[in-house]
C-alpha positions in Angstrom: 176.5 -27.9 97.6 178.6 -24.6 98.6 178.4 -23.3 102.2 176.5 -20.8 102.8 177.8 -17.3 103.5 176.5 -16.2 107.3 176.4 -12.2 105.8 173.9 -13.4 103.6 170.2 -12.6 104.4 168.3 -12.9 100.8 168.1 -11.7 97.2 167.6 -8.7 95.2 164.4 -9.0 93.4 163.1 -5.9 92.4 165.1 -2.6 91.0 163.5 0.6 91.0 166.2 3.9 90.6 167.9 3.9 93.9 165.2 1.4 95.2 165.6 -2.1 95.7 163.0 -4.9 96.9 165.1 -7.5 98.8 163.6 -11.5 99.9 165.0 -11.7 103.2 166.2 -16.4 102.6 163.7 -18.2 104.3 167.0 -19.7 106.2 167.2 -16.5 108.1 166.0 -16.9 111.7 163.9 -14.0 112.6 165.8 -10.1 111.9 168.8 -10.1 114.1 171.3 -12.8 113.7 174.5 -12.9 115.6 177.6 -13.2 113.5 181.1 -13.9 116.1 178.8 -13.8 118.7 177.1 -10.4 117.8 173.3 -9.8 117.8 173.0 -7.6 114.2 169.7 -5.6 113.7 169.1 -6.7 110.1 165.4 -5.4 110.2 166.1 -2.4 112.0 164.9 0.8 110.1 168.3 2.6 108.8 170.6 -0.6 109.6 172.7 -1.4 105.9 172.8 -3.8 103.9 175.4 -4.4 100.8 174.7 -5.6 97.8 178.3 -6.8 96.0 178.6 -5.8 91.9 181.8 -7.5 91.1 184.9 -4.6 92.5 182.6 -3.0 94.3 180.3 -3.1 97.5 177.0 -1.1 97.2 175.6 0.3 100.4 171.8 0.4 100.9 169.8 2.0 104.2 166.6 -0.2 105.1 163.6 2.2 104.6 161.0 -0.2 105.1 159.9 -3.7 106.1 157.1 -6.5 105.8 155.8 -9.4 104.5 154.2 -10.3 101.3 150.8 -10.2 102.4 150.8 -6.9 102.8 148.4 -4.7 100.4 148.0 -0.9 99.5 150.8 1.4 99.1 153.5 0.4 101.0 153.4 -3.4 99.5 156.4 -4.6 98.0 157.0 -6.1 94.5 154.8 -8.4 93.4 158.4 -10.1 92.4 158.7 -11.1 96.5 156.1 -14.3 97.2 153.6 -15.5 99.5 154.5 -15.8 103.1 158.0 -13.9 102.0 159.7 -11.8 103.9 161.5 -8.3 102.2 163.3 -5.5 102.9 163.5 -2.4 101.1 166.9 -0.4 101.1 167.5 2.8 99.3 170.7 2.8 97.6 173.0 5.6 98.9 176.6 4.9 97.7 179.5 1.9 96.7 183.0 0.4 99.1 185.9 0.2 96.1 187.1 -3.1 97.3 190.2 -2.3 96.5 191.1 1.1 98.5 187.9 0.7 101.1 187.0 3.5 100.6 183.4 5.0 100.3 181.8 7.3 97.6 178.8 8.1 97.8 176.3 7.2 94.7 176.5 4.1 92.4 178.1 3.9 89.0 175.7 0.0 88.2 172.9 -1.1 89.9 171.8 -4.3 91.4 170.3 -7.2 89.4 168.1 -9.5 89.8 168.6 -12.6 92.0 171.8 -10.5 93.9 172.7 -12.1 97.1 172.3 -9.3 99.6 174.4 -9.2 102.6 173.7 -7.5 106.4 177.2 -4.9 106.7 179.9 -6.0 108.9 181.5 -3.5 111.7 184.5 -3.2 109.5 183.0 -2.4 106.6 180.5 -0.7 108.1 183.6 1.9 109.6 185.1 2.8 105.9 181.5 4.4 105.1 181.5 6.0 108.5 185.0 8.3 108.6 186.4 7.8 112.7 187.1 10.4 115.0 191.1 12.3 113.6 192.5 15.8 113.1 189.6 16.0 110.6 186.6 15.3 112.1 185.0 15.4 115.0 183.4 12.7 117.0 179.2 12.8 117.2 178.4 10.0 118.7 178.0 5.3 117.1 175.9 3.8 115.2 172.7 2.6 116.3 173.0 -0.7 114.5 176.9 -1.1 115.3 177.7 1.2 118.7 181.6 -0.8 117.9 181.5 1.7 115.5 182.2 5.5 115.7 179.8 8.5 113.6 181.5 11.5 113.0 181.6 14.2 110.6 184.0 17.0 108.4 184.5 19.2 111.0 185.6 22.3 108.5 182.5 21.6 106.5 180.5 21.0 109.6 180.8 24.6 110.7 181.5 26.4 107.4 178.8 24.6 105.3 176.2 25.2 108.2 174.0 22.7 110.2 170.7 22.1 111.6 169.6 20.3 114.8 165.9 19.8 114.6 163.6 18.1 116.2 160.3 18.3 119.5 160.0 20.3 122.3 161.4 17.6 124.7 163.7 15.4 122.4 166.4 16.4 123.1 168.5 18.8 120.7 170.1 20.8 123.7 171.8 17.6 124.8 172.7 16.5 121.2 174.2 20.5 120.5 176.2 20.2 123.7 177.5 17.1 123.5 178.8 18.5 119.9 180.1 21.1 121.2 182.5 19.1 124.6 183.1 16.8 121.4 184.9 19.4 119.3 186.4 20.6 122.2 187.6 17.2 123.0 188.9 16.1 120.3 191.9 19.0 120.2 190.1 22.0 118.2 191.5 24.5 120.9 191.6 26.9 118.6 187.8 26.8 117.7 185.6 30.0 117.9 182.4 28.6 118.8 179.2 31.4 120.0 175.8 30.0 121.7 173.4 32.2 121.5 171.4 30.9 124.0 167.8 33.0 124.4 166.9 30.5 127.7 170.0 30.0 129.7 169.8 26.1 129.1 173.8 25.9 127.8 175.7 27.5 130.6 175.6 24.4 133.4 176.2 22.2 130.4 179.2 23.9 128.7 180.5 25.2 131.6 184.0 23.5 132.3 184.9 25.0 128.4 183.2 27.8 127.6 182.3 31.5 128.7 179.2 31.8 130.2 178.0 35.5 129.7 174.4 36.8 130.6 173.2 40.1 130.5 171.9 39.7 134.1 175.1 39.2 135.9 175.4 41.4 138.4 179.3 40.2 138.4 181.4 42.7 135.7 183.0 40.4 134.5 180.3 38.1 133.4 178.1 40.4 132.3 177.1 40.4 128.8 177.1 43.5 126.6 175.3 44.3 123.7 176.1 48.2 123.0 172.6 50.4 121.9 175.0 52.7 119.7 175.7 49.2 117.1 171.5 49.7 116.2 169.2 51.0 113.5 167.9 54.1 115.4 164.3 53.1 115.0 165.2 49.7 116.8 166.7 51.6 119.5 163.5 53.3 119.9 161.4 50.0 119.6 163.7 48.5 122.4 164.2 51.6 125.3 160.7 53.1 124.7 158.6 50.3 123.1 157.8 52.3 119.8 158.8 54.8 117.5 156.4 57.1 118.9 154.9 59.9 116.6 156.7 60.7 113.6 157.8 64.1 115.1 158.9 62.5 118.0 161.5 60.2 115.9 162.7 62.4 113.5 163.6 64.5 115.6 165.5 61.8 117.6 166.8 61.0 114.9 168.0 64.0 113.9 170.0 64.1 117.1 171.2 60.8 117.3 173.3 61.8 113.4 174.6 64.6 115.1 176.0 62.9 118.2 177.6 60.5 116.4 179.5 62.5 114.2 180.6 64.8 117.0 181.4 62.0 118.2 183.9 60.8 115.4 184.9 64.2 115.3 186.7 64.1 118.5 187.7 60.4 118.9 191.0 59.9 117.1 190.8 55.8 116.3 188.0 57.2 113.9 189.4 57.9 110.5 185.4 57.5 108.8 184.0 61.0 107.4 181.9 62.8 109.6 179.4 63.6 106.5 178.8 59.6 105.7 177.7 58.9 109.5 174.4 58.1 109.3 171.2 57.4 112.0 172.3 53.5 111.5 175.4 53.8 111.5 177.6 51.9 114.3 179.2 54.7 115.5 179.4 55.8 119.7 176.9 58.0 121.7 175.2 58.9 124.5 171.9 58.5 124.0 170.8 61.0 127.9 171.7 64.3 126.5 169.6 62.9 123.8 166.3 62.1 125.7 167.5 65.2 128.3 167.0 67.7 125.4 163.9 66.1 123.8 162.3 65.7 127.2 163.0 69.1 127.6 161.7 70.4 124.6 157.9 69.1 125.4 157.9 70.3 128.8 159.7 73.5 128.1 157.5 76.7 129.2 158.6 80.6 128.2 158.1 84.6 128.6 158.3 84.9 125.2 156.8 81.7 122.4 159.6 82.8 120.1 162.6 83.7 122.1 164.7 80.3 123.8 166.5 82.9 126.0 162.7 83.7 127.9 162.1 79.8 128.8 161.1 79.9 132.4 163.3 77.2 134.0 163.5 76.4 137.6 165.8 73.1 137.2 167.7 72.4 134.5 168.0 68.6 135.0 170.7 66.0 134.8 171.2 63.7 131.2 173.9 61.6 133.4 170.9 61.0 135.7 167.9 61.2 133.8 166.3 63.5 136.4 164.1 66.2 134.1 164.2 70.0 133.9 161.4 72.1 135.1 159.9 74.9 134.2 157.3 77.1 135.6 153.9 76.0 134.6 152.0 77.7 131.9 149.6 80.3 132.7 146.0 78.3 131.0 144.6 81.9 130.5 146.7 83.5 128.3 149.8 85.4 130.4 153.2 84.6 130.5 154.5 81.9 131.1 153.4 80.5 127.8 154.1 76.8 125.9 157.0 76.4 124.5 156.9 75.9 120.5 156.9 72.1 121.3 155.4 71.7 124.2 153.5 68.3 124.7 154.5 67.6 121.1 156.1 64.4 121.7 153.2 63.2 123.8 154.2 60.2 126.5 157.3 59.3 124.6 160.7 60.9 126.3 158.8 59.2 129.7 158.6 56.0 127.9 162.5 56.2 126.6 164.1 57.1 130.4 161.7 54.4 131.6 163.6 52.3 129.0 167.5 53.7 130.0 166.1 52.4 133.5 164.9 49.4 133.4 167.9 47.3 134.9 166.3 44.4 132.4 167.9 46.9 129.7 171.0 48.2 131.9 173.2 45.7 129.6 172.6 47.5 126.5 173.3 50.6 127.7 177.6 49.4 128.3 179.8 49.9 126.4 179.5 53.6 125.5 182.4 54.6 124.1 185.6 56.8 125.0 186.9 59.2 121.9 190.7 59.2 123.3 189.9 55.4 124.6 190.2 52.4 122.1 187.1 51.4 120.3 185.2 49.8 122.4 183.7 46.9 119.9 187.2 45.2 119.8 186.7 44.5 123.5 182.9 43.4 123.3 183.7 41.5 120.6 186.5 39.5 122.4 183.4 38.9 125.4 181.3 37.7 122.5 184.5 35.2 121.0 184.8 34.0 125.5 188.6 35.2 125.0 190.4 32.9 125.4 187.9 29.8 126.2 186.9 27.9 123.2 182.7 28.8 123.5 181.2 31.8 124.3 177.6 31.3 125.5 175.9 34.6 125.5 173.0 34.2 127.9 169.9 36.2 126.8 167.3 34.9 129.3 165.8 37.2 130.8 165.4 40.3 129.1 162.2 41.1 126.7 162.1 39.4 123.9 162.0 42.4 121.7 165.4 43.4 123.3 166.7 39.9 122.8 165.4 39.5 119.9 167.4 42.7 119.0 170.1 42.4 120.8 170.9 38.7 119.0 170.9 40.9 115.5 173.8 43.4 116.8 175.4 40.1 117.5 174.9 38.4 114.7 175.8 41.8 112.2 178.6 42.1 113.8 180.8 39.1 114.1 179.4 38.7 110.1 180.7 42.0 109.1 184.0 41.8 111.2 184.9 38.4 109.6 184.1 40.1 106.1 186.7 42.6 106.7 189.2 40.1 107.9 191.9 39.3 105.5 192.8 35.3 105.1 196.3 35.2 106.2 195.8 37.5 109.1 194.5 38.3 112.5 191.1 37.9 114.0 188.3 35.6 112.8 186.6 34.1 109.5 188.5 32.8 107.0 191.4 32.8 109.0 190.1 31.5 112.0 186.6 30.5 111.2 183.1 30.5 113.7 180.4 28.7 114.6 177.3 30.6 115.6 175.0 28.3 116.9 171.3 29.6 117.0 168.9 28.5 119.3 164.9 28.8 119.0 166.7 29.4 115.0 162.6 29.8 113.7 162.2 33.1 116.4 165.1 34.7 114.8 165.1 33.7 110.9 161.3 34.0 110.5 158.5 36.5 109.2 158.1 37.3 113.3 161.8 38.4 114.2 163.2 42.4 113.7 164.5 43.5 110.4 168.5 44.0 111.4 167.8 39.9 113.0 166.1 38.0 110.4 168.4 40.2 107.5 172.0 39.2 109.5 171.0 35.7 110.2 169.6 35.0 106.6 173.1 36.5 105.5 175.3 34.4 107.4 172.8 31.6 106.0 173.7 32.9 102.5 177.4 34.4 102.6 179.1 32.9 106.4 180.8 30.0 104.2 182.8 32.5 102.2 183.7 34.4 104.6 184.3 31.5 107.5 180.7 32.0 109.4 178.7 28.8 110.0 175.6 28.4 111.4 173.6 25.0 113.6 170.2 25.6 113.4 169.0 24.4 116.4 164.4 24.6 116.3 161.4 22.2 116.9 159.8 23.8 113.3 161.8 23.2 110.8 158.7 25.0 108.8 159.2 27.9 110.2 162.7 29.0 108.1 163.1 30.3 105.4 163.8 27.2 102.6 167.0 29.1 101.9 167.7 28.4 105.3 167.4 25.3 105.6 168.7 24.3 102.3 171.9 25.7 102.5 172.9 23.5 105.2 175.0 20.1 104.6 174.2 19.0 107.6 170.6 17.6 108.6 170.6 16.2 112.5 167.0 15.1 112.8 165.2 14.2 116.4 161.6 12.8 117.1 159.3 15.2 114.8 156.2 14.9 115.2 154.5 17.6 113.3 153.5 16.2 109.6 154.8 18.8 108.2 157.9 19.7 109.2 158.7 16.2 108.9 158.0 16.9 105.4 160.5 19.9 106.0 163.0 17.7 106.5 162.4 15.3 103.8 162.3 17.5 101.3 165.6 19.3 102.2 167.5 16.3 102.6 
């Protein structure tokens, strides 16, 4: 009688596509046999088994365990006899015995009564590539802690990834560990931008990261997002609390467009045609004179309504310090001075805009202002966002209104992608010459319908086209159902932690 293989745990009893039912050997004591002095968890969900098939070993993962008395939709095939313990496994791929290489998918299926073995640590290492120059370590296999788990660094970055899990499941810890392993693995030239809306990553990554906060007091630690890189309506939404009336918003757009064109005409480092500039073109301009002009028009009184030179100004005000111009009050009896042609037309919108410009929480939006005779301010801003000589950059948006953080994040995503789009593969810059990974915490807030148009379109654009230009996304969320289906479908790697919501579980199952 041949000696029993100590790794054999049972035999195939039923095959339905990639689903195989295995009857465990009666001689197997429990579902945790001892092999070479180590306790192996054969019956653990997610553990791996192998089924020899000629020159290859089929590899399968355990998805269900039970005994033959189980009835209902989860009952095993009728081929399993009464009192038998069983496993249901899903075929994943095969290991070539000659080369030891693992390949996804199977070319042949197991036959009835074929022996099923647990996978030894040596065989598991063929399935999971070890950390090396191309693979970054994520952790260890739960079923065999001495087997490291690593992912292809290049594919992980440019093919997008997602980390999902309920609140408190450890998403921040997982993402921090991933990023630290990138740095420790020797990728010192990595470009990782962490969009942090809650200030969770600064401490965890401080040793390897440049941390910039919108509320930092020190200049070297302050996160700057220039308001002039925003579309005109987003500027009003953030700084004035809304677009105001049509008259106000139209006048704001008119003055803003002219201010940008004037900057282009005077800036030596810009070669764009001024007539091609619109209110949404990311060109520096100073918003304070625009506010001052609109506020002046809203307050102006005149001796003669149709004569601009007849204004009854008592104090010209100061745009730089946001001090309003003052006028002699109009006479209610029809005597001079009269209301100016635009007196009160803009309502309280100029006052709201002034309050936004004075709000210390929104100070980060007003730097840098841009200098016509200086260098392009976006170069310095992009360098700060990329962390300078640090491989990781944490952009901390905590402590500011959610609408402002939303728009600022949209600016970051849009400009990072636009710069990567314009960088040649063999030249300097980011993207194809040097891939960038953008970690987007609370991703459902910025890809869903509730986000601003700029933020939503920028994030979805990276999800759709980023891999072509070397910009990858790592989406971190507790609500995968609130992500656009196209965004989740673009993720080549999904790390799923505990999800308590059945809809979220279904979304991940569908994506996988």
